[in-house]
C-alpha positions, 0 to 999 in steps of 0.5 A: 878403579885404577889408579886408586885401587888394585886387585881389591874387593868392594869390602876392602875398598869400604873398610876402615884402616888405622891410617884413616884417622891420621890426616886432618885434610880431605883425603883420597884413599888408595887401596891395593891388595894381594893374596899370599899362600903363607900364614900371617906370621910369615907375611908379617915378618916379611912386612917388617922388612919394609924397615930395611928396603922398599922391595919394589923396583930397586933401580928406581927407589933403592939406588940400584941396590937389591932389597935383601932376600933374607930376613934381617935380624931384628927387623921385627922389633918394632917401636913407634917413631921407627922409619919405614919407606917414607913413613914414620911408624905411629902404631902397629899390631904385632902379626897384623898391621903397620901404620905410619905417617909421612916423614917431614922431609918427604912431606914437601914432595908427596904431600900429607900421607898416612898408610897402613899395611894390614894382614887378614888371615883366611881359613885355608891358611893363606893371607890377604895383605891389604895396603891403604894409603890416604893422600891429602890435598887442598890446593889444585897443585896438590890434587894434580900431585895426588893424581900423579902419586896414585899412578906412581904408587900403583906401579911401585906398590904392585911390584912391592906386593908381588915381591913380598908375596913371592918371598913369603911363599918361598919361606912358607914352602921352601921345598917347592915353588909357591905358585901353581903353573897357570895352565895346570891348576893344582900342579906346582910350577917348576923353577923355570916356569916361575922365572918365565912367568915373572919375566913375562909380568915384567915385560907387560909392565914395561910395555905399558909404561913405554906406551904411557911415556910415549903418550905423555910426550906425543907431541915431542914435548911434555904435555900437561901430565908430563910437565906436572910429573917433571915438576915433582921430579925436579924437587925430588932429584934436587933433594936427592930423595927416592931417586937413583944417584945419577938423577939431577935437576938442571937449572938454566935461564929461560931464553925468553924470560931469563928466569931459572927454569928446572929440568929433571935429568940423568947424568951419564958417566962415560970414560971418566966424563959426565954428560947430559943427553936430550932424550927428546931430541934437538928441539927439547926446551932445555937444549934450546935454553942451554944453547941460548945461555952459552952453556952456563947452567946449574946442577942440583942434587943435595947441593948446588954446582955451577957448571958449563955445558959444552955440546958434543960433536955428532961423531963422538955421541954414539957410545955415550948415547948407548951408555945413556940408554943403559942407565936411564930406563925412562929414556928408552921409550923415546929413542928408537934404538935398543939399548943393546943394539950395535954401535952403528945403530946409535951412530945412525941416530946420533945427530938427532940427540944433543949431548952436552959434556959437564965441566966445572964453570970457569969465571968470566975474565971480568969476574972478581 
């Protein structure tokens, strides 16, 4: 059942995997699987590439760097304790499986995790790649985090498995595309058809994500799920883990409580200056707090920087807003202009979306 399982059989969901014995807390098991038209040794060699890169949405979890499309020499040399993804390798069966437990530095973000990637050979020469993830939780917050992780993992691991499938099939059959045309069973697809099918899949995934994100902010503010996701993202961005380089956490005093409140945001660079843009418009909570605080705030990403946020005049916002949509995919469902639209379209809506320039904070006159 989505988001706990994807593309699996009842037997795969019921099976035990090496990771299932590593956590001593109550766990929920996530299982994902895919059939690959390549022999197990080829699939396993590409599986070892997870030591090198995540092979998912690189703009989100690889700082925009493309995961290598060629095998990295030596990646197949395995040893306990090696890092791969967020895991530390604890056991492996050459040609069959990799098993890891979450690295300590990632555990405070994701909680207790253990995972196995297992390859099951089929008699027709194909392989079945099954990924099992055990997620521990004991408190209500951890259970909410686990549910959010399940949805995020569904999106990211689905892409990862599809990418590994494509690369392994290309390696196994270098002279022809690996997948048949969907309308012509048994006939190899042309390169153009493979690209079109991949583009259509990406478009469907993007549309589904857009609908989900709009639903989470359907009142103009984050709902319960949106707030929980923002809380996790704020911790993640502050630590600078598994997030693009422009992701930061803004800390600003609450206008009612005075308590520092954190918001995950994206820094937009334009003509040598840095900006924060409100994707939810003028009534976003952080915008109101920044205005009430006179622009005094803190930015955190692998450190802490005290800054002053100065609101940008409406007439100069359009090019910054267009640049923001180019670098922040998560904002696109909330702003009713295509990122490639003419500048005039951004000028039409600029008044609705506050933008703040980031400058180093200057001490007050009475500061010592």
